N, C-alpha and C positions, 0 to 999 in steps of 0.2 A: 561465492557460491553461485551456482546456476541450477535452477530445478527444471529438468527437462520435461517435455511433454511426453517422452516415451518412459517415464518412470525412473529416469536416472538422476542421481544427484552428482553434480560435478563441482569440485573445488578447483578454482583457477587462480593464477597469480595475477597481478595488475596487468600484465601483457596478454592476458587470456590464454596463457599456457596451462595445460591441464596438470594439476598436482595429483588427484586421484579421482576415481569414478566408482560409485557403488549403485547397485540396482535395489530399489525399494518396492517396485512393483512389477509384476509379470504380465499385466494386461495392457501395457503401453499407454495408459491414461495419464494426464498430467498430475503433478504434485500441486498441493493447495497453497501451503504457506510454509515459511521458514522462520526459525527464531534461534539465532546464534548466541553464544555466550562467550565471555572473555577467555575461557580456557580452550577455545577452538572448536568445542562441540556445537552441534546444531540440532534443534528439534524440528521435525519435519512432519506435516500433516498430509495424509494421502486419503484418496476416495476412490472406491470401486464398487462394483455390483455386489461383492461379498462383504462389504462393510466399510468402516471409516477408521482409519488407524493413525496413531502418532507414534513416531519412532525417534529415539535419541541416538544420534550418530556421533562418534568420537571424532577428535581432530585428525585421526589416522584412518577414518572410514569404517571403523568397526561399529556394529549395531550394539549398543549397550542396553537399551530397554525398548519394548514395544507394547503399546496398548491397543486393543481393539474396542472401539466405541459403538454404541448402538445407533447414534444419531449423526447427522451430517456435521463435519467440522467445518466451521467458518474461518476462524483465526486461531493462531496460537501465539504465546508470549512466554518469556522467561522471567523469573525473579532476578534481582540484581546479583545474587550469589550463584545463580544458575542452578540451584537445587530444587526449584519447583517449576514445572511447566503448566501453564494455564492454557486450557483448551476451550475455546467458545464454540458452542454447538447449537443446532436447532433442536428444540424439544427437551434437551437435558441441561441448558444453561451453560455456565462456566464451571469446569471441573479442574481441581487442582491435583496435579500428579507428581509424586515424588520421583526425582530423577535418580535417586540413590537406591530406594527400595522397590519402586514400581507401584506403590500403593497409591489409591485415590485417597486424598486427603480430605477433601470437602467439595460440595457443589452448591450452586445458588442460581436463581432465576430460571426461566423457562427457555428463553432464546438469548444468545449472547453473540451478537453480530460483530462486535469490535472489543478488543481487550488491550489496554495500554498500561504497563507498569508506571507507577507514579512515585512522588517522593515519599520517604519514610515507609518503604516497602508496601505501599498501598496499591490496590488494583482498581482501575477505573474501567467500567464495562458499560457499553451502549447496547440495550437489547430490550426484551420484554420481561416483565415481572410474571410471577405465576398466575396472575389473573389476566395475562395478555396485554397489559398496559405498557406501552413504550416508556422506558426510564433510562436515566444514567444513574449508575450506582457506584459508590465508592466503598470498597471492602478492605478490611485489614488482612494481613498475611495468613491469619488463621480462619478466614472465611467469614467473620462477623461483619455486619454492615456498619459503616460510619454514618452514611446518609444515603438517601434516595431522592432523586429529582424526577418528578413526573413530566415527561415531554408533552404528552397528549392522551386523549381518551381512547383512541382506536388505532388500528393498523396503519392508517395513513400517516401517522406520526413516527413510524419505525425509522431507525437511523439508515441513512445511505452514506454517511461519512462521520468520522470522530477524530479528535486530536485533543491532546492534554498538555498544558503548559507545565514547566518544571516547578511551578509554585502551587499546582493542584487545580488551577482554573481549566475549564474544558469547554469545547465548542462542538455541537452536533448538528449535522444537516439531515433533514427529514424527507421522506418521500413526497409530501404535500408542499414542497417548495419553501420550507421555513429553515431559519438558522437560529439556534439558541446558544447563549453563552452562560455558563454555570460557574458560580464562585467556588472557591475551594472548600466552603462549608455546605454546598448543595443548594444555594439560593440562586434565582434567576438574576443574571447581570443585565441582560437585554435579550430582545427577541425580535427577528425580522421575519415578516410574513409576505406573501404575495410576490416572491421572487420569480423571475422568468422561467426557471427551471430548477430541478432539484440540484442541490450542492452534492456532487458526487466524489469530491476529493477535498481534503483539508490538511493543512500543514501549519505548524507554529513557526513564526518568524519573529525573533526577539520578543517583544511584548504585543505583537500582532498575530492575526490569524490570515492565512491565504486560503481562499475558497474558490474551487473549481466547479463550475456548473455544467450540466449536460448540454446547455445551449452554447458553450464555448466561452462564457464570460468568466474571467479570472479576476478576482477582487481582493485586495489587501485591506483589512479592516482592523481597528484597534480592538484589543480585548476589553479595554476598560468601558468603552461606550458603543462600539460597533460602527463608529464613523469611518467612512471609506477614505483610505490614503491614496489609493489609485485603482483603476479598473481598466481592464484591457480584454478585447474579444479576439480569441484565437481562431474563431470561425470553425471550430471542431470541438467535439466532446472532450473535456479537460478531465481525463480519467485519473492521471497520477501527477502528484506534485512533490518536489523536493526543494527545501529552502537551504541556502548557504548564506554567508555573511553578505555576499555581493550579488547573489543571483537568486532567482525563483525559476526553476525549470518546470515545464509543463509537458507531460506525456499525453499525446492525443492519438486518435485512430490512425493518423498518417505522418506523425513526425514528433520531434521534440522542438520545443521553443525555449530559448533562454531570455529571461526578462531582467532587467535591472531591478534589484530588490527595493531600492529606494523610490524609483519613479515609475516602474512598470513598462519603461521603454524597451523595445526589442533590440536585444544584442545580436541574435542570430536565430535561424530556424533550419533544421535539417530533416528532410523527408526520410521516412522509413518504409519498408515493404509491407509492414503489418502493424497493427495496433500496439502501442507501447504499453507494457504491463508493469514494468518496475524501473526505478531509477536509482543510481547510487553514484557518488562522487568521491574520488580520492585525489588529492593534490589538484592538478589541472586537467584531470580526465574525468569525464562524465560517461557512465556505463548505462546503456538502455537495453532492457530485455524486451524482446518483441514477440508478438504472436507468429511472426514468420519463422521462429526458431533460431533467430540470430541474436548475438549480443553485439551491440554497436558501441564502439569506443570512440568518443568525440572529445578533441582537445579544446579547452576553453582558455582563453577568452575569444579566439577567433572562430570556434565552431567548426574546425577542420576535422575530418576523419583522420584518426592516427594510423599511420601506414606502418603496420607491423607485419613482417614477412612471414611466410610459411604457416599462417593460421587458418587458411581456408580448409574446412573440414578437419580440424585438428584432432577430433575425437573419432574420426572415421565414420561418423553417424550423420553428418550434415546438420547437427543441431547447435553447434557454437561456432560462429564465424565472425570475422571482422568484415563488414560488407561496405562496398564502395557506394558512397552516397553522392548524388549530383548536388552541385551547389546552386541554389536559386536565391542569390542575394536580394533581399527586399522584395521578393515577389512570391506570392502564394500560388503554387501551381496546383492544377486538378490532382486528386488523389490517384495513386497507382493501384493497379489491381492487387488484392490481397495475395500474398505468397503462402507457400506451404508452412503449416504449423500444426499445433495440437488440436485446431479446429477452425472452422470458417470465421472470419471477421464478421462482426455485425454489419448490415447493410449501411453504407456511408450515407451521411446526410449531404445534401448539396452544399458546396463550400461557398461561404458568403465572403463578401469583401472583408478585410481586416481593418478594423479601426480602433483608435484609442478613445477612451472615455475619461472624462475628467473625474 
């Protein structure tokens, strides 16, 4: 799936050839989040001046259900059977929506910034309770709370990143440069304070977590104790992480890094024309969605751009392309100017020298 900045939802095959396209917005603003299910359907969150909406789209591009919500939608997720859509919002918390009847089943919390389905049909939410206190909450599928973990006493402890292990342990990064690990029963496992910058991305890797910071430091830590396995500075804001058995991929404002999952050593780096918004991997191909409106298809382990013919402007709108990327082996080049896309890139920080940390 590719959510376009022009309000189009595109389904592509692994060669980035279009299977179908549907328009969910008429004002040309970007879609917010996607949540697919095993049956091929996908829940899509949209945002515009007229409201905030969630749409359920079938595997054949038919719109099955639509909901108009009063508050900004931050994230959406699906239950394991696909029958419930969870919409995380500002000011109305997490809302459970029936994908079959369209009914709102229940709601909880005040702000729900991150929603992750967990084991035993439980839902893990990082947000603010009704008293504006930042929390991590574990809810049953009927909306009842199993437990609530208090992250801190004011807005500075709000979540900037969140990830959940398959056994129910979770980790949350906060605005005020802290990292908390929470047990499957809602107690604190460990807490790190005084980090150099906020942890803006998190991903689970085996029994560890990988944390990407706003200052470019990426660190793999054990969930059991928080001990560092390895740390590496990509020299650029680490906005997106993806973990595979052999790799940790880091999406930054100016490109994609592939790091060895066990050691943190650099396998390759490829520059992009805009900030990387999303990452996905299938077989030996990595797909990177960028703010420049292009989808980059990169072959691993060598990091070479996949040469797929006749894919330039395949949708006739210039929004999905396979882009040529220059090869800078072992050298971090200065950032390129931001390309066209759904909006301007943030002003880039000066690129620092890349260095490894023990």
